[in-house]
Every structure is written in structure tokens, then in C-alpha cells.
Backbone and ligand atoms as CSV (ligand in chain L), in Angstrom:
chain,resi,resn,atom,element,x,y,z
A,1,UNK,N,N,1.837,-60.883,-5.153
A,1,UNK,CA,C,0.813,-60.679,-4.136
A,1,UNK,C,C,1.449,-59.986,-2.930
A,2,UNK,N,N,0.769,-59.000,-2.429
A,2,UNK,CA,C,1.273,-58.250,-1.270
A,2,UNK,C,C,1.255,-59.124,-0.027
A,3,UNK,N,N,2.193,-58.860,0.838
A,3,UNK,CA,C,2.228,-59.578,2.106
A,3,UNK,C,C,1.230,-58.936,3.063
A,4,UNK,N,N,0.146,-59.648,3.306
A,4,UNK,CA,C,-0.891,-59.125,4.199
A,4,UNK,C,C,-0.741,-59.675,5.606
A,5,UNK,N,N,0.414,-60.239,5.912
A,5,UNK,CA,C,0.629,-60.789,7.243
A,5,UNK,C,C,0.407,-62.275,7.243
A,6,UNK,N,N,0.390,-62.859,8.422
A,6,UNK,CA,C,0.281,-64.317,8.516
A,6,UNK,C,C,-1.092,-64.809,8.066
A,7,UNK,N,N,-1.111,-66.018,7.557
A,7,UNK,CA,C,-2.372,-66.650,7.169
A,7,UNK,C,C,-3.011,-67.223,8.426
A,8,UNK,N,N,-3.990,-66.508,8.969
A,8,UNK,CA,C,-4.584,-66.900,10.242
A,8,UNK,C,C,-5.514,-68.093,10.121
A,9,UNK,N,N,-5.886,-68.451,8.888
A,9,UNK,CA,C,-6.797,-69.582,8.735
A,9,UNK,C,C,-6.070,-70.907,8.838
A,10,UNK,N,N,-4.764,-70.902,8.665
A,10,UNK,CA,C,-4.031,-72.164,8.616
A,10,UNK,C,C,-3.599,-72.666,9.984
A,11,UNK,N,N,-3.656,-71.833,10.992
A,11,UNK,CA,C,-3.215,-72.261,12.317
A,11,UNK,C,C,-4.043,-71.552,13.369
A,12,UNK,N,N,-4.265,-72.211,14.481
A,12,UNK,CA,C,-4.996,-71.535,15.555
A,12,UNK,C,C,-4.194,-70.346,16.065
A,13,UNK,N,N,-4.891,-69.284,16.387
A,13,UNK,CA,C,-4.238,-68.089,16.887
A,13,UNK,C,C,-4.350,-68.075,18.409
A,14,UNK,N,N,-3.234,-67.867,19.039
A,14,UNK,CA,C,-3.198,-67.798,20.492
A,14,UNK,C,C,-3.228,-66.327,20.892
A,15,UNK,N,N,-4.142,-65.976,21.768
A,15,UNK,CA,C,-4.225,-64.604,22.261
A,15,UNK,C,C,-3.683,-64.577,23.687
A,16,UNK,N,N,-2.652,-63.772,23.885
A,16,UNK,CA,C,-2.020,-63.675,25.195
A,16,UNK,C,C,-2.357,-62.335,25.840
A,17,UNK,N,N,-2.711,-62.348,27.089
A,17,UNK,CA,C,-2.832,-61.113,27.847
A,17,UNK,C,C,-4.176,-60.422,27.802
A,18,UNK,N,N,-5.130,-61.004,27.080
A,18,UNK,CA,C,-6.429,-60.343,26.982
A,18,UNK,C,C,-7.192,-60.485,28.297
A,19,UNK,N,N,-7.818,-59.395,28.717
A,19,UNK,CA,C,-8.646,-59.424,29.916
A,19,UNK,C,C,-10.110,-59.547,29.505
A,20,UNK,N,N,-10.925,-60.108,30.376
A,20,UNK,CA,C,-12.355,-60.211,30.054
A,20,UNK,C,C,-12.972,-58.816,29.891
A,21,UNK,N,N,-13.969,-58.726,29.022
A,21,UNK,CA,C,-14.662,-57.462,28.824
A,21,UNK,C,C,-15.412,-57.115,30.104
A,22,UNK,N,N,-15.265,-55.883,30.526
A,22,UNK,CA,C,-15.887,-55.487,31.795
A,22,UNK,C,C,-16.149,-53.988,31.766
A,23,UNK,N,N,-17.346,-53.600,32.150
A,23,UNK,CA,C,-17.659,-52.172,32.277
A,23,UNK,C,C,-17.067,-51.688,33.593
A,24,UNK,N,N,-16.294,-50.611,33.514
A,24,UNK,CA,C,-15.648,-50.080,34.708
A,24,UNK,C,C,-16.564,-49.078,35.395
A,25,UNK,N,N,-16.400,-48.974,36.687
A,25,UNK,CA,C,-17.140,-48.002,37.468
A,25,UNK,C,C,-16.473,-46.636,37.305
A,26,UNK,N,N,-17.197,-45.668,36.768
A,26,UNK,CA,C,-16.623,-44.365,36.466
A,26,UNK,C,C,-15.999,-43.715,37.696
A,27,UNK,N,N,-16.671,-43.801,38.817
A,27,UNK,CA,C,-16.145,-43.172,40.024
A,27,UNK,C,C,-14.866,-43.871,40.492
A,28,UNK,N,N,-14.821,-45.204,40.335
A,28,UNK,CA,C,-13.621,-45.959,40.715
A,28,UNK,C,C,-12.429,-45.555,39.840
A,29,UNK,N,N,-12.678,-45.386,38.550
A,29,UNK,CA,C,-11.603,-44.987,37.635
A,29,UNK,C,C,-11.116,-43.587,37.985
A,30,UNK,N,N,-12.063,-42.676,38.171
A,30,UNK,CA,C,-11.712,-41.288,38.502
A,30,UNK,C,C,-10.924,-41.232,39.817
A,31,UNK,N,N,-11.335,-42.027,40.791
A,31,UNK,CA,C,-10.666,-42.070,42.096
A,31,UNK,C,C,-9.233,-42.589,41.953
A,32,UNK,N,N,-9.052,-43.622,41.140
A,32,UNK,CA,C,-7.725,-44.201,40.952
A,32,UNK,C,C,-6.768,-43.181,40.346
A,33,UNK,N,N,-7.234,-42.464,39.332
A,33,UNK,CA,C,-6.372,-41.456,38.720
A,33,UNK,C,C,-6.121,-40.289,39.672
A,34,UNK,N,N,-7.102,-39.953,40.491
A,34,UNK,CA,C,-6.915,-38.867,41.461
A,34,UNK,C,C,-5.814,-39.225,42.465
A,35,UNK,N,N,-5.700,-40.519,42.788
A,35,UNK,CA,C,-4.647,-40.979,43.703
A,35,UNK,C,C,-3.264,-40.889,43.051
A,36,UNK,N,N,-3.200,-41.133,41.755
A,36,UNK,CA,C,-1.920,-41.234,41.063
A,36,UNK,C,C,-1.399,-39.912,40.522
A,37,UNK,N,N,-2.300,-39.058,40.089
A,37,UNK,CA,C,-1.887,-37.830,39.415
A,37,UNK,C,C,-1.521,-36.752,40.419
A,38,UNK,N,N,-0.549,-35.965,40.015
A,38,UNK,CA,C,-0.229,-34.757,40.754
A,38,UNK,C,C,-1.033,-33.643,40.099
A,39,UNK,N,N,-2.012,-33.144,40.768
A,39,UNK,CA,C,-2.903,-32.144,40.159
A,39,UNK,C,C,-2.191,-30.827,39.925
A,40,UNK,N,N,-2.561,-30.110,38.927
A,40,UNK,CA,C,-3.387,-30.544,37.796
A,40,UNK,C,C,-2.532,-31.194,36.722
A,41,UNK,N,N,-3.106,-32.159,36.033
A,41,UNK,CA,C,-2.441,-32.736,34.865
A,41,UNK,C,C,-2.894,-31.910,33.660
A,42,UNK,N,N,-1.931,-31.271,33.034
A,42,UNK,CA,C,-2.225,-30.332,31.951
A,42,UNK,C,C,-2.069,-31.027,30.603
A,43,UNK,N,N,-3.036,-30.832,29.737
A,43,UNK,CA,C,-2.964,-31.377,28.384
A,43,UNK,C,C,-1.784,-30.728,27.645
A,44,UNK,N,N,-0.896,-31.531,27.052
A,44,UNK,CA,C,0.266,-30.955,26.357
A,44,UNK,C,C,-0.104,-30.217,25.072
A,45,UNK,N,N,-1.324,-30.393,24.588
A,45,UNK,CA,C,-1.728,-29.743,23.338
A,45,UNK,C,C,-2.453,-28.424,23.593
A,46,UNK,N,N,-3.529,-28.473,24.412
A,46,UNK,CA,C,-4.370,-27.280,24.562
A,46,UNK,C,C,-4.244,-26.629,25.937
A,47,UNK,N,N,-3.463,-27.236,26.815
A,47,UNK,CA,C,-3.149,-26.669,28.134
A,47,UNK,C,C,-4.339,-26.569,29.091
A,48,UNK,N,N,-5.368,-27.367,28.858
A,48,UNK,CA,C,-6.466,-27.425,29.821
A,48,UNK,C,C,-6.244,-28.625,30.739
A,49,UNK,N,N,-7.064,-28.762,31.759
A,49,UNK,CA,C,-6.884,-29.872,32.698
A,49,UNK,C,C,-8.182,-30.633,32.953
A,50,UNK,N,N,-9.002,-30.751,31.926
A,50,UNK,CA,C,-10.256,-31.493,32.071
A,50,UNK,C,C,-10.181,-32.751,31.212
A,51,UNK,N,N,-10.377,-33.900,31.877
A,51,UNK,CA,C,-10.180,-35.190,31.228
A,51,UNK,C,C,-11.415,-36.068,31.355
A,52,UNK,N,N,-11.618,-36.896,30.353
A,52,UNK,CA,C,-12.647,-37.933,30.394
A,52,UNK,C,C,-11.932,-39.267,30.557
A,53,UNK,N,N,-12.417,-40.089,31.480
A,53,UNK,CA,C,-11.780,-41.372,31.762
A,53,UNK,C,C,-12.584,-42.504,31.137
A,54,UNK,N,N,-11.876,-43.401,30.486
A,54,UNK,CA,C,-12.529,-44.518,29.805
A,54,UNK,C,C,-13.288,-45.403,30.768
A,55,UNK,N,N,-14.406,-45.915,30.303
A,55,UNK,CA,C,-15.242,-46.771,31.133
A,55,UNK,C,C,-15.126,-48.242,30.726
A,56,UNK,N,N,-14.211,-48.503,29.807
A,56,UNK,CA,C,-14.002,-49.876,29.351
A,56,UNK,C,C,-12.512,-50.164,29.284
A,57,UNK,N,N,-12.167,-51.416,29.420
A,57,UNK,CA,C,-10.802,-51.828,29.148
A,57,UNK,C,C,-10.696,-52.051,27.645
A,58,UNK,N,N,-9.785,-51.317,27.037
A,58,UNK,CA,C,-9.547,-51.424,25.606
A,58,UNK,C,C,-8.275,-52.243,25.411
A,59,UNK,N,N,-8.208,-52.978,24.316
A,59,UNK,CA,C,-7.013,-53.778,24.064
A,59,UNK,C,C,-6.283,-53.298,22.818
A,60,UNK,N,N,-4.993,-53.106,22.973
A,60,UNK,CA,C,-4.121,-52.925,21.824
A,60,UNK,C,C,-3.583,-54.308,21.490
A,61,UNK,N,N,-3.453,-54.598,20.212
A,61,UNK,CA,C,-2.996,-55.922,19.814
A,61,UNK,C,C,-1.725,-55.836,18.989
A,62,UNK,N,N,-0.858,-56.799,19.238
A,62,UNK,CA,C,0.326,-56.968,18.415
A,62,UNK,C,C,0.270,-58.370,17.831
A,63,UNK,N,N,0.316,-58.441,16.518
A,63,UNK,CA,C,0.254,-59.732,15.845
A,63,UNK,C,C,1.650,-60.171,15.456
A,64,UNK,N,N,2.029,-61.325,15.963
A,64,UNK,CA,C,3.329,-61.890,15.637
A,64,UNK,C,C,3.113,-63.202,14.907
A,65,UNK,N,N,3.864,-63.454,13.873
A,65,UNK,CA,C,3.667,-64.694,13.120
A,65,UNK,C,C,4.850,-65.636,13.217
A,66,UNK,N,N,5.781,-65.336,14.069
A,66,UNK,CA,C,6.937,-66.216,14.208
A,66,UNK,C,C,7.092,-66.667,15.649
A,67,UNK,N,N,7.251,-67.934,15.920
A,67,UNK,CA,C,7.242,-69.034,14.946
A,67,UNK,C,C,5.836,-69.464,14.566
A,68,UNK,N,N,4.803,-69.026,15.288
A,68,UNK,CA,C,3.422,-69.325,14.918
A,68,UNK,C,C,2.574,-68.111,15.271
A,69,UNK,N,N,1.381,-68.006,14.666
A,69,UNK,CA,C,0.557,-66.812,14.916
A,69,UNK,C,C,0.205,-66.652,16.390
A,70,UNK,N,N,0.560,-65.524,16.916
A,70,UNK,CA,C,0.245,-65.192,18.300
A,70,UNK,C,C,-0.205,-63.735,18.331
A,71,UNK,N,N,-1.272,-63.490,19.052
A,71,UNK,CA,C,-1.707,-62.118,19.262
A,71,UNK,C,C,-1.439,-61.781,20.720
A,72,UNK,N,N,-0.644,-60.748,20.925
A,72,UNK,CA,C,-0.397,-60.269,22.276
A,72,UNK,C,C,-1.325,-59.097,22.530
A,73,UNK,N,N,-2.089,-59.175,23.607
A,73,UNK,CA,C,-3.044,-58.121,23.935
A,73,UNK,C,C,-2.503,-57.278,25.077
A,74,UNK,N,N,-2.670,-55.984,24.932
A,74,UNK,CA,C,-2.246,-55.042,25.965
A,74,UNK,C,C,-3.474,-54.282,26.452
A,75,UNK,N,N,-3.999,-54.645,27.626
A,75,UNK,CA,C,-5.197,-53.974,28.132
A,75,UNK,C,C,-4.868,-52.578,28.639
A,76,UNK,N,N,-5.625,-51.600,28.172
A,76,UNK,CA,C,-5.363,-50.211,28.539
A,76,UNK,C,C,-6.663,-49.498,28.915
A,77,UNK,N,N,-6.483,-48.437,29.684
A,77,UNK,CA,C,-7.562,-47.499,29.987
A,77,UNK,C,C,-7.213,-46.206,29.261
A,78,UNK,N,N,-8.177,-45.628,28.589
A,78,UNK,CA,C,-7.875,-44.384,27.884
A,78,UNK,C,C,-8.387,-43.181,28.670
A,79,UNK,N,N,-7.624,-42.108,28.552
A,79,UNK,CA,C,-7.979,-40.829,29.159
A,79,UNK,C,C,-7.908,-39.800,28.032
A,80,UNK,N,N,-8.985,-39.039,27.855
A,80,UNK,CA,C,-9.081,-38.124,26.715
A,80,UNK,C,C,-9.322,-36.703,27.201
A,81,UNK,N,N,-8.583,-35.771,26.626
A,81,UNK,CA,C,-8.788,-34.344,26.915
A,81,UNK,C,C,-10.169,-33.936,26.412
A,82,UNK,N,N,-10.934,-33.294,27.285
A,82,UNK,CA,C,-12.295,-32.885,26.910
A,82,UNK,C,C,-12.318,-31.796,25.851
A,83,UNK,N,N,-11.243,-31.022,25.750
A,83,UNK,CA,C,-11.251,-29.905,24.800
A,83,UNK,C,C,-10.737,-30.289,23.417
A,84,UNK,N,N,-9.584,-30.984,23.376
A,84,UNK,CA,C,-8.959,-31.218,22.064
A,84,UNK,C,C,-8.897,-32.693,21.659
A,85,UNK,N,N,-9.199,-33.608,22.591
A,85,UNK,CA,C,-9.191,-35.018,22.229
A,85,UNK,C,C,-7.846,-35.704,22.367
A,86,UNK,N,N,-6.865,-34.999,22.905
A,86,UNK,CA,C,-5.568,-35.645,23.137
A,86,UNK,C,C,-5.804,-36.910,23.953
A,87,UNK,N,N,-5.173,-38.006,23.551
A,87,UNK,CA,C,-5.435,-39.317,24.135
A,87,UNK,C,C,-4.209,-39.855,24.859
A,88,UNK,N,N,-4.443,-40.326,26.081
A,88,UNK,CA,C,-3.389,-41.008,26.838
A,88,UNK,C,C,-3.879,-42.420,27.131
A,89,UNK,N,N,-2.964,-43.365,27.146
A,89,UNK,CA,C,-3.296,-44.753,27.454
A,89,UNK,C,C,-2.526,-45.199,28.690
A,90,UNK,N,N,-3.210,-45.904,29.576
A,90,UNK,CA,C,-2.597,-46.417,30.793
A,90,UNK,C,C,-2.837,-47.921,30.880
A,91,UNK,N,N,-1.814,-48.637,31.303
A,91,UNK,CA,C,-1.896,-50.088,31.443
A,91,UNK,C,C,-2.925,-50.458,32.510
A,92,UNK,N,N,-3.976,-51.173,32.104
A,92,UNK,CA,C,-5.068,-51.511,33.019
A,92,UNK,C,C,-4.598,-52.429,34.141
A,93,UNK,N,N,-3.657,-53.305,33.867
A,93,UNK,CA,C,-3.198,-54.214,34.918
A,93,UNK,C,C,-2.347,-53.455,35.940
A,94,UNK,N,N,-1.597,-52.479,35.474
A,94,UNK,CA,C,-0.795,-51.681,36.391
A,94,UNK,C,C,-1.677,-50.864,37.310
A,95,UNK,N,N,-2.798,-50.381,36.782
A,95,UNK,CA,C,-3.717,-49.557,37.574
A,95,UNK,C,C,-4.630,-50.400,38.464
A,96,UNK,N,N,-4.582,-51.722,38.289
A,96,UNK,CA,C,-5.422,-52.629,39.061
A,96,UNK,C,C,-6.901,-52.313,38.888
A,97,UNK,N,N,-7.277,-51.903,37.692
A,97,UNK,CA,C,-8.676,-51.649,37.397
A,97,UNK,C,C,-9.302,-52.841,36.688
A,98,UNK,N,N,-8.553,-53.908,36.564
A,98,UNK,CA,C,-9.034,-55.081,35.858
A,98,UNK,C,C,-9.669,-56.092,36.796
A,99,UNK,N,N,-9.718,-55.795,38.063
A,99,UNK,CA,C,-10.265,-56.754,39.029
A,99,UNK,C,C,-11.774,-56.665,39.112
L,1,ZN,ZN,ZN,-6.230,-30.898,25.103
């Protein structure tokens, strides 16, 4: 039998670092990136500078099964190139957009 990872039914899974689901204010997100970025930020793939900013906090998950099942959540904001779809992820807690 293939190893499909830890048996999550046998033990409670602890989720660490997850933030509550929250719709972000588009203007607030755009303003935050405008403060941080040195204009223009150029897409490394298509060389344009038009970006779409995520309106939700997305979570990346890492599943660890040692010594017991734990899911570590990494809250991120995504920024996507409008032309080619190149994707960048930014730590939501670092950007203070999780408040
Ligand atoms: Zn692009």
C-alpha cells in the first residue's frame, strides 16, 4: 500500500497559524503594496507592471506527522500579473493585512 501520509482519522489534527477568513478591502491592499513597492514592479516573465491584488487571505498548508499530525498554516496574499498570470505570494501577517 502506498504511503498516503498520516492517518488523520486516528488523531486530532492541530492547525497552527491559520487566520480567520476575512474579505480584504481592495483599496487597503493596493495602498499597502504602494507603500512597500518601489515603482514600477516589473513582471519577471512578461515585463509588464500591471498587477491584481488578492482580496482574500489564502493559506498554504504544511502537513507534518511527527510526532503527531499537525498542520502549519501560512497566511498569504497573492498578487497576480494581469497579462501572464505570474503569481507572487506575500506573508499576510508581515503585511499587517490580517487585522
Ligand atoms: Zn507577467
